[in-house]
PAVO-575910 format. One line per 4 residues: their letters; for each residue x, y, z of C-alpha. Coordinates in steps of 0.1 Angstrom, whole numbers, plus 5000, padded with zeros to 4 digits. Example, Ala and Ser with C-alpha at 12.3 -4.5 7.8 and 13.67 -1.06 7.14 Angstrom:
BEGIN
AS) 5123,4955,5078  5137,4989,5071
***
This chain:
BEGIN
MHKR) 2706,9090,1985  2704,9119,2009  2695,9121,2045  2696,9149,2071
RKTL) 2703,9144,2107  2711,9165,2137  2744,9158,2154  2774,9177,2168
ALAA) 2823,9180,2140  2912,9221,2143  2914,9250,2122  2910,9247,2084
AASS) 2937,9253,2053  2942,9250,2011  2963,9241,1977  2958,9221,1946
AVLV) 2968,9187,1935  2967,9166,1904  2938,9141,1902  2950,9105,1899
ASGC) 2929,9079,1882  2922,9051,1907  2886,9047,1918  2869,9017,1934
SGEG) 2887,8986,1923  2881,8949,1928  2849,8931,1928  2845,8913,1961
GDSG) 2882,8905,1959  2879,8885,1926  2895,8909,1902  2924,8925,1919
PDEV) 2931,8944,1951  2903,8963,1968  2914,8999,1967  2898,9033,1969
TWVI) 2908,9070,1966  2896,9095,1992  2899,9132,1986  2911,9157,2013
NSLP) 2903,9192,2004  2936,9209,2014  2972,9203,2024  2980,9187,2058
GAWQ) 3010,9210,2066  3031,9185,2086  3034,9148,2093  3019,9151,2128
SISL) 2992,9172,2143  3006,9184,2177  3023,9214,2161  3007,9247,2152
AGGS) 3015,9240,2115  3001,9205,2116  2970,9213,2136  2944,9210,2109
VYNV) 2916,9186,2101  2935,9178,2069  2964,9165,2088  2942,9144,2111
QMLS) 2923,9128,2082  2956,9121,2064  2968,9101,2095  2935,9083,2100
GTIP) 2940,9046,2106  2977,9050,2117  2976,9069,2150  2963,9048,2179
FTGQ) 2940,9065,2204  2922,9055,2236  2887,9065,2226  2865,9087,2204
WNPE) 2830,9101,2199  2809,9082,2174  2785,9096,2149  2756,9092,2173
GEYE) 2772,9113,2200  2782,9084,2222  2817,9081,2236  2835,9048,2230
FNMD) 2867,9036,2244  2891,9019,2219  2891,8983,2232  2915,8973,2204
VLAE) 2942,8994,2222  2930,8991,2258  2928,8961,2280  2900,8977,2300
EPEL) 2882,9010,2303  2904,9037,2319  2900,9038,2357  2895,9070,2377
LNDD) 2916,9064,2408  2909,9097,2427  2885,9125,2417  2888,9147,2448
PDEG) 2919,9170,2447  2915,9176,2484  2922,9140,2491  2953,9138,2470
PFEW) 2963,9140,2433  2935,9137,2408  2946,9106,2390  2935,9079,2365
QFTF) 2950,9048,2348  2953,9034,2313  2962,8998,2307  2971,8986,2272
NEDA) 2958,8954,2255  2986,8929,2257  2982,8924,2219  2986,8961,2211
VWSD) 3018,8966,2192  3034,8991,2168  3040,8981,2132  3075,8970,2140
GTPM) 3062,8946,2166  3071,8967,2197  3044,8965,2224  3026,8997,2232
SGED) 3034,9009,2267  3029,9037,2292  3061,9053,2279  3042,9061,2246
LRAT) 3017,9082,2266  3045,9098,2287  3064,9109,2256  3033,9122,2239
WMMA) 3023,9142,2270  3056,9159,2272  3056,9169,2235  3020,9181,2236
ATPG) 3026,9203,2267  3033,9240,2262  3069,9253,2261  3066,9267,2296
EEHC) 3065,9232,2311  3101,9228,2298  3096,9191,2289  3105,9197,2252
NGCD) 3127,9224,2237  3114,9234,2203  3080,9219,2207  3052,9242,2196
SRGG) 3021,9225,2207  2988,9238,2193  2971,9227,2225  2987,9218,2258
MSED) 2962,9231,2283  2952,9196,2295  2988,9183,2293  3001,9212,2314
KIEE) 2980,9201,2343  2998,9168,2345  3025,9164,2372  3037,9130,2361
IETD) 3028,9098,2343  3040,9068,2361  3046,9039,2338  3048,9002,2346
GQTA) 3050,8983,2313  3016,8985,2297  3001,9005,2325  3002,9043,2328
TVRL) 2990,9062,2359  2983,9099,2351  2986,9123,2381  2977,9160,2380
KEGL) 2994,9188,2398  2983,9195,2434  2948,9209,2436  2940,9204,2399
ADPE) 2912,9184,2384  2900,9175,2349  2863,9170,2341  2872,9153,2308
WEST) 2900,9132,2320  2891,9103,2296  2900,9125,2266  2938,9128,2274
FDAH) 2950,9105,2246  2919,9100,2226  2912,9108,2189  2902,9144,2197
STSG) 2933,9152,2217  2962,9175,2206  2981,9146,2190  2950,9128,2177
GFLP) 2960,9099,2199  2995,9089,2211  3029,9085,2195  3056,9058,2198
AHLA) 3083,9065,2224  3106,9036,2214  3115,9053,2180  3131,9081,2199
EENG) 3154,9057,2217  3162,9038,2184  3172,9071,2168  3194,9080,2198
WDID) 3171,9105,2215  3164,9105,2252  3128,9116,2258  3138,9128,2293
DPDE) 3162,9153,2278  3142,9184,2266  3167,9191,2238  3166,9155,2225
LGEY) 3129,9153,2229  3127,9184,2208  3148,9168,2181  3124,9138,2181
YEWL) 3094,9161,2178  3109,9178,2148  3117,9144,2132  3081,9133,2138
HSTM) 3067,9164,2121  3091,9164,2092  3094,9127,2083  3068,9105,2067
PEWS) 3057,9080,2093  3065,9045,2081  3054,9033,2115  3018,9028,2126
GGPF) 2997,9018,2155  2964,9013,2136  2950,8991,2110  2968,9009,2081
QIVE) 3002,9023,2075  3015,9049,2051  3037,9033,2025  3044,9062,2003
GDLE) 3035,9098,1997  3043,9135,2004  3026,9165,2019  3019,9181,1985
NEVI) 2999,9155,1965  2988,9123,1983  2996,9095,2007  2990,9058,2001
KEPN) 2980,9034,2029  2981,8997,2030  2972,8973,2059  2995,8972,2089
PEWW) 3008,8937,2089  3012,8938,2128  2976,8949,2133  2960,8927,2159
GDEP) 2924,8938,2155  2898,8929,2128  2914,8927,2094  2910,8959,2074
GLDR) 2884,8956,2046  2906,8973,2019  2940,8966,2004  2949,9001,1995
ITMQ) 2937,9036,2002  2950,9067,1984  2943,9099,2002  2946,9127,1977
FNDD) 2950,9164,1986  2930,9187,1963  2916,9221,1972  2900,9226,1938
EGTF) 2865,9215,1949  2851,9223,1915  2868,9191,1902  2853,9168,1927
HNAF) 2821,9159,1909  2838,9151,1875  2865,9131,1893  2838,9111,1912
VNGE) 2818,9104,1880  2849,9094,1862  2859,9070,1890  2890,9090,1900
IDGG) 2878,9095,1935  2854,9075,1956  2845,9099,1984  2853,9127,2007
SPAD) 2842,9146,2038  2854,9181,2030  2861,9205,2058  2845,9233,2038
YNED) 2810,9236,2024  2805,9239,1987  2769,9242,1975  2776,9234,1939
VFTQ) 2796,9202,1947  2770,9190,1972  2741,9197,1948  2759,9178,1920
MEET) 2766,9149,1943  2730,9147,1955  2719,9142,1919  2745,9115,1911
DNAV) 2730,9080,1911  2758,9061,1927  2766,9088,1953  2755,9085,1990
TDID) 2754,9120,2005  2747,9136,2038  2747,9171,2052  2741,9186,2087
EGET) 2754,9212,2111  2789,9202,2122  2813,9210,2149  2833,9233,2126
WEHV) 2823,9269,2132  2833,9300,2113  2844,9331,2131  2860,9365,2125
DFNM) 2890,9375,2147  2912,9406,2153  2950,9406,2156  2954,9425,2188
GVEE) 2990,9433,2178  2975,9459,2154  2977,9493,2172  2943,9505,2160
FDDV) 2926,9475,2176  2937,9486,2210  2904,9505,2210  2875,9482,2219
ELRR) 2850,9507,2204  2866,9504,2170  2865,9466,2173  2828,9467,2184
AIFT) 2819,9490,2155  2836,9467,2130  2818,9437,2143  2785,9457,2143
AIDR) 2790,9465,2106  2794,9428,2097  2761,9412,2089  2763,9376,2100
DDIA) 2730,9365,2087  2738,9379,2052  2770,9359,2052  2753,9327,2064
NRNF) 2724,9331,2040  2745,9339,2010  2767,9308,2017  2743,9282,2030
GAGF) 2707,9294,2026  2700,9275,1994  2716,9242,2003  2710,9242,2041
PEYE) 2682,9266,2050  2680,9251,2085  2712,9271,2094  2714,9289,2128
LKNN) 2737,9318,2137  2761,9308,2165  2754,9329,2196  2775,9308,2219
HMFA) 2812,9300,2212  2810,9267,2231  2775,9252,2230  2750,9246,2203
SDSE) 2714,9259,2208  2702,9224,2218  2728,9220,2245  2717,9221,2282
YYVD) 2745,9246,2287  2735,9270,2260  2732,9307,2268  2725,9333,2240
HYEG) 2754,9357,2245  2745,9379,2215  2709,9387,2226  2707,9425,2227
ETQG) 2741,9429,2211  2746,9450,2179  2776,9429,2170  2770,9408,2139
TGDI) 2738,9426,2130  2751,9446,2100  2735,9477,2115  2756,9504,2098
EAAR) 2739,9533,2117  2746,9516,2151  2783,9511,2140  2786,9548,2130
EILD) 2771,9559,2164  2797,9538,2182  2824,9554,2162  2810,9589,2166
EAGY) 2808,9586,2204  2844,9573,2204  2857,9604,2185  2861,9589,2151
ELEG) 2851,9610,2120  2841,9601,2085  2859,9623,2060  2844,9614,2027
DQLT) 2848,9576,2024  2876,9574,2049  2873,9568,2087  2898,9589,2107
LDGE) 2908,9596,2143  2924,9628,2152  2931,9634,2115  2948,9600,2110
DIGP) 2934,9574,2086  2921,9542,2101  2933,9513,2081  2936,9499,2055
FRLR) 2935,9464,2071  2945,9430,2057  2915,9407,2057  2926,9372,2053
STDT) 2913,9336,2050  2918,9304,2031  2907,9303,1995  2874,9285,1996
DVRN) 2841,9293,1980  2825,9300,2014  2853,9322,2027  2857,9340,1994
TSVQ) 2820,9350,1995  2823,9359,2032  2853,9381,2031  2839,9400,2000
LIQS) 2807,9407,2020  2828,9418,2050  2849,9441,2027  2817,9457,2014
QLAE) 2802,9461,2048  2833,9477,2063  2835,9501,2034  2802,9515,2046
IGIT) 2818,9528,2078  2849,9541,2060  2872,9512,2065  2892,9496,2037
ANIE) 2898,9459,2040  2922,9445,2015  2915,9408,2009  2945,9384,2009
MTDD) 2939,9347,2005  2963,9319,2017  2969,9282,2010  2987,9278,2043
LGAM) 2964,9285,2073  2988,9270,2098  3016,9295,2089  2992,9324,2087
TSEA) 2977,9318,2121  3008,9307,2139  3027,9339,2127  2996,9361,2132
DYDI) 3001,9372,2096  2968,9391,2093  2949,9421,2107  2914,9406,2105
IQYG) 2909,9369,2098  2881,9345,2091  2887,9308,2097  2871,9278,2114
WSGS) 2875,9258,2146  2866,9222,2146  2865,9197,2174  2843,9173,2193
PWFA) 2816,9173,2220  2845,9177,2245  2846,9214,2255  2865,9219,2287
TNPE) 2899,9226,2271  2885,9249,2244  2881,9282,2262  2916,9281,2275
QYWH) 2929,9271,2241  2910,9298,2222  2913,9328,2246  2940,9323,2273
SGSG) 2969,9347,2270  2993,9318,2273  2978,9296,2246  2996,9290,2214
SNYG) 2962,9288,2197  2952,9323,2208  2966,9335,2175  2955,9371,2178
NYEN) 2971,9374,2213  2940,9385,2232  2947,9392,2269  2923,9395,2297
EEVD) 2931,9384,2333  2895,9376,2342  2891,9354,2311  2924,9337,2319
ELTE) 2912,9328,2353  2878,9316,2342  2892,9295,2314  2916,9279,2339
EVTN) 2887,9271,2361  2869,9255,2332  2897,9231,2326  2902,9225,2363
ATDL) 2865,9219,2372  2856,9186,2389  2825,9181,2368  2810,9193,2335
DEAA) 2783,9215,2350  2809,9236,2368  2831,9237,2337  2801,9249,2315
DNAN) 2792,9276,2340  2827,9290,2340  2828,9289,2302  2797,9309,2300
RAME) 2810,9334,2325  2841,9338,2303  2819,9345,2273  2801,9372,2292
ILVP) 2834,9391,2292  2847,9380,2258  2817,9391,2238  2817,9428,2249
DAYV) 2855,9428,2244  2849,9421,2207  2879,9399,2200  2862,9370,2182
MPIM) 2828,9369,2167  2812,9335,2157  2791,9333,2125  2776,9299,2125
AEPN) 2784,9262,2127  2791,9254,2091  2771,9226,2076  2794,9197,2067
YFFV) 2786,9173,2038  2801,9141,2027  2798,9119,1997  2808,9083,1990
DEQL) 2803,9057,1962  2775,9034,1972  2799,9005,1965  2820,9015,1995
ENVH) 2805,9000,2026  2807,9010,2063  2815,9046,2055  2795,9071,2076
DNLN) 2803,9108,2083  2812,9115,2119  2804,9152,2126  2816,9147,2162
SSYR) 2852,9143,2151  2879,9160,2130  2885,9126,2115  2850,9129,2100
ATYN) 2842,9099,2078  2877,9084,2082  2870,9078,2119  2864,9041,2112
IGEW) 2887,9037,2082  2897,9001,2092  2860,8990,2087  2857,9003,2052
ALAD) 2850,8977,2026  2838,8972,1990  2805,8956,1984  2804,8921,1969
Q) 2796,8922,1932
***
């Protein structure tokens, strides 16, 4: 069964794991426990997702069903508050910074408790906020948040039991205030504050909060605030989840879920046919796997353009890349359409090149920022003209400047079929302008990006329909996720205005103004929004891909169930 639909889908990573026989078990509960195995196509990197190392879709999916959140985008593109966790929809108390602090309020459901029976409270939100803020806020020593832009705007969170009032700093606003602790936030929701106290850490002491942060990221969470809890596992092979006995919502439909880490996508189809795995929503496209799954009788499949978009970036710490003309020439030599067609043309001919870093072509805010640009065209003559005018010379097959060789450069990505094809094409295209690109693959994207261990890189960003924090996260000079260390004062100012806009129209306008500067600066070049596919055994019910979320098909894991036999 195959359907196509148009909807809207953290950076991506890779390593192998041993397949474990499991498969759909139980027949309507009559012959043993209802259990399934779900495959995640790379390693998660850490036990929580706030950090640079843990900020991947693999981590988010591993934790699905355990991290509570205040709301999320559903597959249809509608935002839904989590009324299992909340007593009422969040209330905006003041939206005019000229009248006082921009502020809103969350109130927890009185039944909402952690897996040890401790009630959820405003302190959970306060602790999560301080750990997710950037180091400059000095709430948490040693915290290396992958986000923090929204959190940095918060002046305080006043707590009163199960109520938390969030107040921004003077003069600041937030057009997406509802998103602060939702499924798409830096932490993927919110974390328990009481465990810090139980372990002897004071969350108001930056050093002790840092110790708690490190503990959260390095220790398998035996705690949960969702319908499932992790009962065993590691970060190299798999985790196993069973129902949270303190869960107050609807009873989960499964008794056991094994989430297996396996980057060898070529094994997926055989594992599925043999009953070793029951489904997956991989972060990376693989035409062979998708085609095989489409032709498998008991597989339900789906594919469409997602929120994960591939892009090529420079490391601005490389001396040669101080020259914008060299960067422009390199991007001009890269043929985006060739890359997209080679990777996706056969399985997803509807693909579109991404000409706006923030907005899809069907968005009301879309502006084509690459119209009239040579970047991404693969126009070798145009690239050579740029280099000639900037004083570069081609001596044989080697590009030089003032007699000095340019390059070679390290071209890096994670080891997937799509990125392997892509970087090989880029390597060939750059050779035509006299630049050697040495390909180096990695199975640890988080380490590679956080350490800027590359010269040129291709990877993907994934998110949700929320956009107001993205420009600042991607391009602001103070952002921990601006891995290539791009610096532009005008872009800094505009991205700050995006996050501080009072409404989405104003935010979108400032985002497009930032892109008007960013594109000619040739720091990052989008290729396309990668098509995402998912597959699931038809026996597993209530499983739907959610391209609006990094959680993907696991977004409603508590509702999964096996069909009655």
